[in-house]
C-alpha positions, 0 to 999 in steps of 0.5 A, a space after each residue: 784228183 787222186 786221193 791216197 791214204 797216207 800214214 801219219 809220221 811219228 811226230 804227227 802220231 805223238 802230237 795226236 796222243 799229246 792232245 789227248 793226255 795233256 792240256 796247253 800248247 806248250 805242255 803238248 809240245 814238250 811231251 812230243 819232243 820228249 817222246 821223240 827223244 826216246 821212241 822211234 815209233 808209235 808201236 815202240 811207245 805203246 809197248 814201252 809203257 810200264 804196266 806196274 802203277 808203282 813204276 809210273 811217274 804221277 805226271 805220266 799216268 794219263 799217257 800210260 793209260 792212253 797207251 794201254 787203251 791203244 794197245 788193247 784196241 790193237 789186240 782186239 782188232 787183230 783178234 777180230 781178223 782171225 778166221 772164224 773157221 779153220 784157223 790153219 787155212 789162212 796162216 798169214 792172218 794167224 801170223 799177223 795176229 801173233 806179231 801184233 800180240 807178242 812181237 814187242 813184248 819186253 819179257 818172254 810170254 807163253 801163249 796157247 791157242 786151243 783148237 777143236 777137232 775142226 781146227 776152230 779156235 776155242 780159246 787164246 790164253 797167255 799162260 805165263 810171263 817170264 823174264 827177258 830170256 826165260 818163261 816157266 812152262 808146266 806140261 801137266 798144267 797145259 794138259 789139264 787146260 786142254 782137258 778142261 776146254 775139250 781141245 783136240 789140238 794146240 798151238 804153242 807160242 812164245 816170244 824172244 825179246 832179245 831177237 834170237 830167231 832159232 829155238 834154244 836147246 831148252 825150247 826144244 826139250 820143253 816142246 818135246 816133253 809137252 808133245 809126249 804129255 799131250 799124246 797121252 790124252 790124245 791132244 795134238 801139238 800142232 806147232 810151236 811158234 817163236 816170235 821176234 820183232 821181225 819174224 817167226 820160227 815154226 817148230 813144225 817147219 824146222 822138223 822139230 815135232 814128231 809126226 802125228 
């Protein structure tokens, strides 16, 4: 007999979640049907849960907490798969990690990966959150953080929740300003990556960064 792995259906996934957050067969069935009406996948459900406690209905608190735990576990698992050595030697692992972390964020998020002179990851930090189409970035603060961590290079990452794959004129101007600020302190801007739900765009590959 051949045994194959089978991913659970969306309904099965929602049934499992319901079994953790509500008691009673009828209540679980009602929750599953409600989730199916509003969410097409487990990933969509997890990313759609509000993080502001004031925005969560009292009856939905267990669901929001459980989804937050699942999201955190997924992020930590993705982080554990990153190579311990040169981060740039396995770009597909980095790509997968960034997709898990940011592809389904509902507002723009600006993230920095700080690397040492051997391209080993020092720190992965979210610097700021914005709106659905804007996030504030401050070159001086990025430079200060690089000095504090002793970084030799950084990878900047931000997401476009609206799905726009190409960088905006503002993205390009901001990136070039940061690259110039980092050059003063001898820190390399290795790349700036834009994340959407389906793909990624690299400033380096587009030729939008000056050669070191």
